[in-house]
N, C-alpha and C positions, 0 to 999 in steps of 0.2 A: 409295334415296330419302334425301335429306339430313335428318338429325335436327334438329328445332327444339327448343331447350332452353327458350325463353321460355314461361312458363305461359299458358294461354288466359285471355283477359279477357272471354269471352262470358258474359253473364248477362242476367237479365230487364230490367234497366235499359237496357243497350245494345241489346237487341232492340227494346224499346219505342221507343227513340230512332231506330232504323233504319226502323221501319214508316212514319212520315210522309214520310221521304226517298224511299222507293221506291214509295209507295202509288199515285201517279198513273200509274206505269209498269207495274203488275202488276194482275192480276185478283183480285177477292175470289171465290175458287172456291167452288162450291156444296157442300153436304153432302146426302147422301141416306141417310135412316134406314130400315132394313128389319127385318122380323122374321127372326130367325135360322132359323126353320123354312123360309123360302124357300130356304135353302141346305142343308137337311137337318140343321140343328142343333136344339138344344133351346130352352129359354126364355131367350133372350138377344137383345139389340138390337144390330144392327150399324150403325154410322154411318160411311159412306164419305166421306172427304174427297177430292173429285174433282180432284186436281191435274193430271190429264191434260188438263183444260180450261184450264190456265194458259197464258199467252203462251209460245210456243215449245214447247208440248206437255208441259211437266214443271215440277216445283217448282224446277228449276235457274234459272229466270228470276229468282227472288227473290235468290239469291246473286250472280248476274251483275250485276244492277242495283245491288246494294249495293256491290260492288267498284268499279264504274265511276263511281258517284256519291259515294262516301265517300273515295276515294283519288285523289290527283293523277295524272292521265293524261299521260304525256310525249308529245311530238310523234310519236314512233315508234308510238304507239297501244298496243294490248294484244295479248297472246299467251296462248293457253290450250291445254292438252292435255286430251283427253277420249275416252271410249269412244263418245260420241255426244251425249247430252243436254246436258251442260255446254257442249260446243262449239256446239250449236244455240242455247242460251240466250245465250252470250257474243256470238255472231255477231248474234243478234237485237238484243240490247241495244246493241251497238256501232253497228249500222245506225240504230237509233232515236235515238241520241245523237250521230251524226255522227263516230264514232271509227273509225280504221283497226283491223282485227283480222286476225290470222293464227291459224288453228286447226290443231292437229296431231291426227291420228286414227290409231289402229292399223287394220290391214287387217280386223279382225273387226267393225268398225262396220257396222251394217246399212244397206242402200240408202236406207231411209226417212230416216234421220238424215243421211246424206251429202248427199242431195238438198236437205234443208232448209237445211243450211249453205251449199251452193252458191247456193241461191236468195237467201240473205241478202246476197250480195256479198262475204263475207269471203274471204280467201285461204285455201285449203285445201291441207294438206300431209299425205300419208300417211307414217308412220314406224313400221316394225316391226309385229309381230303382236299385241302387247298394249299395254295402257294405259301401263305403265311405259316401254316403248320410245318412245311418243309424248311422254311427259313429259320424258324425257332430251333428246329433240330440241328440244322447246319451250324447255327451260332453256338449251340452247346458243344458240338464236336470241335469247332475251331478253338473254343476256350480250353477244352481238355487236351487237344492234340498239338496246338500251336500252328495249325495249318493256316495258310493265307486265305482270308475271306475274299471271294470274288463276287461282289454283289451284281445282281442282274441289271440294275438300273441306277441305284443311288450311290454311285461312286464316280469320282471325276474321270478316272481312266476309262470307265465304261462309256461315259458320254463323249469323251474325246475320241474314242474309237468310232462310235456311232457318227460323230460329227464328220469323220472323213468321208462318209457317204455324201454329205452336202458338198464338201470340197470337190469330190469326184464328179458329182452331178453338174456343178457349175462349170467345171472344166469341159464336160461333154456337151452341154447345151446352152451355156450362159445362165443368166438369172431368169427363171420363168416368172410368170405372173403370179403363181402360187405354187406351194409345195404341200401336198397332203400326205400324212403318214398316220398309221395306227398308233394308239396310245394304250399302254398297260400301266407300267410304273413310270414311264416317261423318258427312259434313257435315249430312245431313238429321237423323239420329237425334241428333247432338250438339246441333243447334239446338233441336230439340223438347225434349230433355231439359233443356237450359239454361233454356228458358222455364218448364217445369212444375216444375223444381227439387225433385223428390221429392214433389210434391203428388198424383201419381198414378203408377201403374206405366207405365213406358216399355219396350216390348219391341222389340228390334232383331232383325229376321229376315233371315237370309242363306242363300244356297245352301250345301249341304254341300260343293260343289266350289269354293267361294270363301269360306272361313270366317275372314275377317280379324279380325272382332271376337271371335269365340269363341277363336281362337288367342291373341289379345292378352290377353284376360281370364284365360285359363289360365296364361299366362306372366308376367302382372303388368306387361307393357309391350308396345308394338307389336313384332310379329315378322313375318317373311315367312310367307305362307300360299299354298296353291295358288290359281290364278286361272283357273278354268274354268267350264263349265256353260252352260246355255242363256241365262243372263242376263249372260254375260261382257262384253257391250258396255256394260253399265251398273253391274254389281255385282262387278267383279273386278280391283281394284288389288292390288298385292302385300301391302299391309299397311294397317291402320287409320291414320288421321291422327294425328300426334304431338300436335297441339293438340286433336283430338277426344278422345283417349283418357282424359285426366283426368275429363272430363265423363261419358263412357261408363262408366268404372270406378266412378264414384260413383252414377250414376242409372239405368243401362240394364241390363236382363236380356237375355241372348242366347238365341236359338232358331235351330236349323238346319232346313232343309227340303230335300227332294230335288227334282231337276229334274222328275220325274214329278208331284210335288205342285204345282209352279209351273205346269206346263202344264195340269193339271186346274183350277187356280184361274182361269187365263185363260179356259178353256172355260166354267167356271161363271159368270163375270162376263158373258160374252156370252150364254149361253143363258138366264140368269135376268134380267139387267138390260139386255141389249143394249149393254153397254159393252165396247169393244175396247181392250185394253191390251197393251203389250209385256211380255215376261217379268218384267223388273224391277218393273213396275207392279203385277203380280199377286202378288209374293212375300210381302208382308205377309199377304194373305188366305190364302195357302197354309198358313201356320202354323195358322190356325184350322180350315180345312177338313180338314187332315191329322191334327188332334188333337195336334200338337206344342205348341200353346198351347190350353189348355182354359179358356175363360171361365167364371166362376162363374154358376150359375143365377140368372137375374134381373138380370144385370149389363148394362151398356151400354158397349160398347167402340168406340173409333174406329180405323178402318183407313185409312191413307193410300194412295190409289191414285196412285202417284207419277209415272207417265209413260205417254203414249199414242203415242209416235212409232213406229208400226208400219205395215206394209203388209199386215197380215193381212186387212183388209176390202177387197174389190174392188167397184167399181160399173160396171155395164154401160152 
């Protein structure tokens, strides 16, 4: 991945300015507050930010619309690489705005996400087995075609869009004692952290088999990390974003969870709340249910349920 030396300019002011630009194109997603005892925990309040109800099925719609509305789009349209959710979001935003889009996916992308991209009318191209393979192919196409690159996480507009989730959450519930969100490339956690700016704890949760943030924080800079696990289609780029990292280094705490913990959190959300999510969408909750993050007694913590593009539920 190409190193970007320009420091990030994402902050509360730019996030606040982004919100009215994208507001008519995104949903104000609901929050659901429950007693921690419902999940076998102690005296703690869990506030779920239900981004799986967002347009295109994940928080990625926020960054997709921010890119397409805040940056000039050339006649060649836009191109994006994705494990799935970002591609779904860019394809959706492009269709709504009447822009041509080409989406590159790795072969690990799930059928539910592939079908949503196809249904949007975007051009779909498979390239390699992992996200970085698809990213390289998308970069080559952008260079040849002149299409606008819409990066899944390492772009200011992507983080500014994701940051509107933090703005919205604070408007709905005030400032919680902590906010937990899953980490892949870091666009979501970077945007949330930039919005709260140290006013609360921000916990980045990632699979042990894809520890991009943990490895970067340990090294003091973005470095390559493994890219595997059951959430690999949404949480397994090779490294944390270059523009994300300064924000994460300043404001974000890192927690790792096992694949078994993620799968358990998926089942717990379904059995307790009848909410069906993809593995990446359950990763933040996995930190709490597994004890990797232990909220203080009496605290109120926000957990971002970041995506629901799954075929786990069947209807007869």
